[in-house]
Every structure is written in C-alpha cells, then in structure tokens.
C-alpha positions in Angstrom: 54.2 121.7 26.1 57.8 121.0 25.5 60.3 123.6 26.9 62.4 125.7 24.7 65.5 123.8 25.9 63.9 120.5 25.0 62.9 121.7 21.6 66.5 122.8 21.0 67.8 119.6 22.2 65.4 117.6 19.9 66.6 119.6 16.8 70.3 119.3 17.7 70.1 115.6 18.3 68.2 115.2 15.0 70.9 117.1 13.1 73.6 115.2 14.6 71.9 111.8 14.0 71.9 111.0 17.7 68.8 108.8 17.9 69.5 107.7 21.6 69.4 111.5 22.6 66.5 112.2 20.5 64.4 109.6 22.1 65.6 110.4 25.5 64.5 114.1 25.1 61.3 112.8 23.8 60.7 110.9 27.0 61.5 113.9 28.9 58.7 115.8 27.1 56.5 113.1 27.9 57.3 113.3 31.5 56.8 117.0 31.5 53.4 116.7 29.8 52.3 114.2 32.5 53.3 116.7 35.2 51.2 119.3 33.6 48.2 117.0 33.7 48.4 116.2 29.8 48.2 112.4 30.4 46.9 111.4 26.9 49.7 113.4 25.2 52.3 111.8 27.5 50.9 108.3 26.8 50.9 109.0 23.1 54.6 110.3 23.1 55.7 107.2 25.2 54.0 104.8 22.8 55.7 106.5 19.8 59.1 106.4 21.5 58.7 102.6 22.4 57.7 101.8 18.7 60.8 103.8 17.4 63.0 101.9 19.7 61.6 98.6 18.9 61.8 99.3 15.2 65.4 100.2 15.5 66.0 97.1 17.6 64.5 94.9 14.9 66.6 96.5 12.2 69.7 95.9 14.2 68.6 92.2 15.1 68.1 91.7 11.3 71.7 92.5 10.5 74.6 90.2 11.3 76.8 91.2 14.2 79.8 92.8 12.6 82.9 90.7 13.0 85.1 92.2 15.8 88.6 92.5 14.5 90.6 94.8 16.8 93.2 96.9 15.0 96.0 99.1 15.7 96.3 99.6 19.5 93.3 97.6 20.4 94.9 94.6 18.8 97.1 93.9 21.6 94.2 94.8 24.1 91.4 92.5 23.1 91.2 88.8 22.4 88.0 88.0 20.4 86.0 84.8 20.1 82.5 83.8 19.1 81.1 81.3 21.8 78.4 79.0 20.8 77.7 77.7 24.3 74.4 78.4 26.1 73.3 79.0 29.6 71.7 75.5 29.7 75.2 74.0 29.5 76.2 75.7 32.8 75.9 73.8 36.1 74.6 76.4 38.5 72.4 76.7 41.5 68.8 77.9 40.8 69.3 81.3 42.2 72.3 82.0 40.1 70.6 80.6 37.1 67.5 82.8 37.5 69.6 85.9 38.0 71.5 85.2 34.8 68.2 84.5 33.0 66.9 87.9 34.2 69.9 89.7 32.8 69.4 88.1 29.3 65.6 88.9 29.5 66.2 92.6 30.4 68.9 92.9 27.7 66.9 91.3 24.9 64.2 93.8 25.8 66.4 96.9 26.3 64.4 98.8 23.8 61.2 98.4 25.7 63.0 99.3 29.0 64.7 102.4 27.4 61.4 103.6 26.2 60.5 104.1 29.7 63.8 105.7 30.7 65.0 102.4 32.3 68.3 100.6 31.6 68.9 96.8 31.5 71.4 95.0 33.6 74.5 94.9 31.5 77.4 95.7 34.0 78.0 92.6 35.9 80.7 91.6 38.6 81.3 87.9 39.1 82.8 86.8 42.3 84.0 83.2 43.3 86.9 80.7 43.6 89.1 79.7 40.6 87.2 77.2 38.2 83.8 78.1 39.5 82.4 79.1 36.2 82.9 82.8 35.9 84.7 82.8 32.6 82.2 80.1 31.2 79.3 82.3 32.3 80.8 85.3 30.2 81.0 83.0 27.3 77.4 81.7 27.6 76.1 85.3 27.9 77.9 86.0 24.6 76.5 83.0 23.0 72.9 83.5 24.1 73.0 87.1 22.8 74.8 86.2 19.6 77.6 88.6 20.4 81.4 88.4 20.3 83.3 87.8 23.5 86.1 90.4 23.8 88.5 89.4 26.7 90.6 92.5 27.8 94.2 91.3 27.8 95.7 92.8 31.1 99.3 92.1 29.9 98.7 94.5 27.1 96.6 96.9 29.3 99.0 97.4 32.3 102.2 99.2 31.6 104.8 100.8 33.8 104.5 104.2 32.0 102.6 106.9 33.8 99.2 107.6 32.0 99.6 104.9 29.3 97.4 102.2 31.1 94.6 104.7 31.7 94.8 105.8 28.0 94.5 102.2 26.9 91.6 101.7 29.1 89.9 104.7 27.5 90.3 102.8 24.1 88.6 99.8 25.5 85.6 101.8 26.6 85.3 103.6 23.4 85.5 100.1 21.7 82.4 99.3 23.7 80.4 101.9 21.8 81.6 101.1 18.4 81.6 97.4 18.5 78.6 95.6 20.4 79.9 92.7 22.6 80.4 91.1 25.9 83.5 92.6 27.2 85.3 90.5 30.0 87.8 91.9 32.5 89.2 88.6 33.9 91.3 88.5 37.0 89.8 92.0 37.8 91.5 92.4 41.2 94.8 93.2 39.3 93.2 96.7 38.7 90.3 96.7 41.1 92.1 96.3 44.4 91.3 98.3 47.5 93.1 101.7 47.1 93.5 102.1 50.9 95.3 98.6 51.4 97.5 97.9 48.5 101.1 99.1 48.2 101.1 100.0 44.6 102.6 103.0 43.1 100.3 105.8 42.2 100.0 104.6 38.5 97.6 101.5 39.3 95.5 103.8 41.6 95.0 106.2 38.8 94.0 103.2 36.6 91.4 102.4 39.2 90.1 105.9 39.3 89.9 105.9 35.4 87.9 102.6 35.5 85.5 104.0 38.0 84.9 107.0 35.7 84.7 105.1 32.5 82.2 102.6 33.8 80.2 105.1 35.5 79.6 107.2 32.3 79.6 104.1 29.9 76.3 104.4 28.0 77.0 101.8 25.3 74.9 98.9 24.7 77.8 96.5 25.3 77.7 93.9 28.3 80.7 94.6 30.8 81.7 91.7 32.9 84.3 91.7 35.5 85.4 88.5 37.0 87.5 88.0 40.3 88.6 85.2 42.7 89.2 87.8 45.5 85.9 89.8 46.0 86.9 91.1 49.5 90.1 92.5 47.9 88.2 94.8 45.6 87.8 98.5 46.4 84.5 99.3 47.9 83.6 102.0 45.4 83.5 99.4 42.6 80.5 97.5 43.9 78.0 100.4 43.3 79.2 100.7 39.7 77.8 97.3 38.6 74.2 96.6 38.0 74.6 93.0 39.4 77.0 91.2 41.6 76.8 87.4 41.4 78.7 85.1 43.7 79.8 81.6 42.8 80.6 78.8 45.1 82.2 75.4 44.7 79.8 72.7 43.4 77.6 70.8 45.8 77.1 67.0 45.6 74.0 67.2 43.5 75.9 69.6 41.2 78.9 67.4 41.0 76.8 64.5 39.8 75.0 66.6 37.3 78.2 67.9 35.8 79.7 64.4 35.7 76.7 63.0 34.0 76.4 65.8 31.6 80.2 65.6 30.5 80.2 61.9 30.3 76.9 61.5 28.5 78.3 60.7 25.0 80.3 57.8 26.4 79.6 54.4 27.8 79.2 54.7 31.6 77.4 51.6 32.5 80.0 50.5 34.8 80.1 53.7 36.7 79.1 54.0 40.3 77.7 57.4 40.4 77.4 57.6 44.2 81.0 56.9 44.6 82.5 59.1 41.9 80.2 62.0 43.1 81.3 61.7 46.7 85.0 61.7 45.5 84.5 64.6 43.3 83.1 66.9 46.0 85.6 69.7 46.9 86.8 69.9 43.3 85.9 73.1 41.2 83.8 72.8 38.0 86.9 73.2 35.9 88.8 70.4 37.6 85.6 68.2 37.3 85.4 68.8 33.6 89.1 68.2 33.1 88.8 64.9 35.0 85.9 63.8 32.8 87.9 64.6 29.7 90.9 62.6 30.8 88.8 59.7 31.6 87.0 59.9 28.4 90.3 60.1 26.5 91.5 57.0 28.2 88.4 55.2 27.4 88.6 56.1 23.7 92.3 55.1 23.4 91.8 51.9 25.3 88.7 50.9 23.5 86.6 50.4 26.6 84.0 52.1 28.8 84.6 54.6 31.5 85.0 52.5 34.6 84.6 53.8 38.2 88.4 53.1 38.9 89.3 55.1 35.8 87.4 58.2 36.8 88.3 58.1 40.4 91.9 57.9 39.3 91.5 61.2 37.2 89.6 62.9 40.0 92.4 62.1 42.6 94.9 63.3 39.9 93.1 66.6 39.8 93.1 66.8 43.7 96.9 66.3 43.8 97.7 69.2 41.5 99.4 72.0 43.5 97.1 74.7 42.0 94.0 73.0 43.4 95.2 72.7 47.0 
C-alpha cells in the first residue's frame, strides 16, 4: 500500500500538472509494493506507468519540434541550426560508432527506460584533437533525433563581471528544459579547466562550480554535449557528471581512404591512385581531409576535368603546410 507521503506527492504532482513527478512517484509505489511481497500489484503499476510514458512519447513525437528561436538574453548565448546529416555520414572506428548508436537507441527509448526508473545517456563529453569529428558528431546526433542543434556561444557567455557568467549559464540550462534540443558546449576547456592548476581569477572558478551544479541537477530531456581538444586539462570533477566519455583519434589509413572515397564519390576519380593519396593523407585530421577533397573537386569542376592524383596530392600537401595543422 502507498505511504501517506506518496499519496500526498501523487495529488500534488497531479494538481501541478507535473507528469514526470507523478510517474516517478508511481514507480516508487510499485517498488514499495514489491518490497511488501505484492508482486502482482507492483507489475501492474509498472505496466501502467510504462504505457503512460509511451503514450506521452507518441504524442510528443507526432508534433513537430518547435522552432528554437532564442530571444532576449538567450539570443546572444545560443546559435541555432537544424542539421540534416546522419551518423552514417561520419567516418568512425567501430567502437565509437557502436557507442553513438547506443546513445541514440537509449534516447529514443527513454520513455521505456524511465518507466523502470532508468535514465538514457544524454550528457556526453567528446575528447579529441582538432578536426577529429566532435562537432560533426553533435550535428549528426541532432539530425538523427530530429532536434535543433544549439551551440553555446562562449563569447556571449563569459564576461568579466562577477556573477554574470554564472547567471547566463543558468539561462542556458533553463532553456534545456523549455526547448528540447542538442546543446553543444564547444571548446569546453575554456570553462572546464582544472581548478587546481589554472591561474584564472575566482570568477571562472565560480563558473565551473556553477556548471557542475547545473549539469548534476539537470533533469531535462535535452542532450548535452561538451567537446574539448584538451581532455587532460579538464577538472577531474567533470568526468563523473557525464553519462559517456568518447575519445576521438586521428584517422587511420583505412579511415582516410574511406573518407576520401566518400567525399569524392560524386566526381570522376578514374585517374586516382587511391593507395598513393591515402598514404599521403595519413596524419591529417578528418576536417583537413574533407577540405582537401573539396578543393580538388572545385578545381576539377572549374577546369572541366577529372580529379587527378597530382591535383589531390597538391591539395593534401597544402593542408599539411598550413600553420594550424602543424
């Protein structure tokens, strides 16, 4: 039998229209019944809760995702886009691909998981060198889930005034509850650096402390993605706040060839020596490889010919000689 506190919580949540709390309390009652040996009653309650969650999920899925249009103070904090790319467009190692697929599977089935007091993976930390596909991954997750991608603009978030940055950060986390989406904190080390090593003033430390508290208590259905090039520089307290930590590495030779073939598939590559261009592309990032392909393709279109080995090698060499890639 439900306790007096549980009955009161059920009534309060119903009066306030708080469906999430109502169903959570119902699951607590089911667990209480199971402990009392009332297994049949517990199973019936769990089945009703799961049915209610799935019905609500179907209602939400049948409605178009509201267009995210940040207004007021949020306008300078969030940049919104609607990616159409999919996970299949990313060149990834099999382990990373499976982990991302698991995140999508859990998120899509979050109603079923929540019916059993379980939460899907939705707070992700992506770590890897520049151009390794972290931002592209966030876009692919948004595209797969048919959600807007909301990139937190650090230039609008971080200010020199005491307390103002933390207040803006609170607005971002409040937006996660109001507007469902994939929220990307790019260059995350700028606010997540190790508190014991960095020489910043107290304000940036307070920002990190605020972030730790906000993400710890975030119970929205939005996906939170933090991406950084400097994993070892992050504060140790951050790692346990994320549901999954995915590390990215520079592409291997097979991945280089896969990316080159994929990006150049719409063009004439009959004259390409794939072994040679693959060997020359090893050491470049995914982003640099993609840029070299685009440069070679543009030259081919403008000159009215095919993509030759010499042309692509020249474009790859050009990317290697850029100061930012050294």
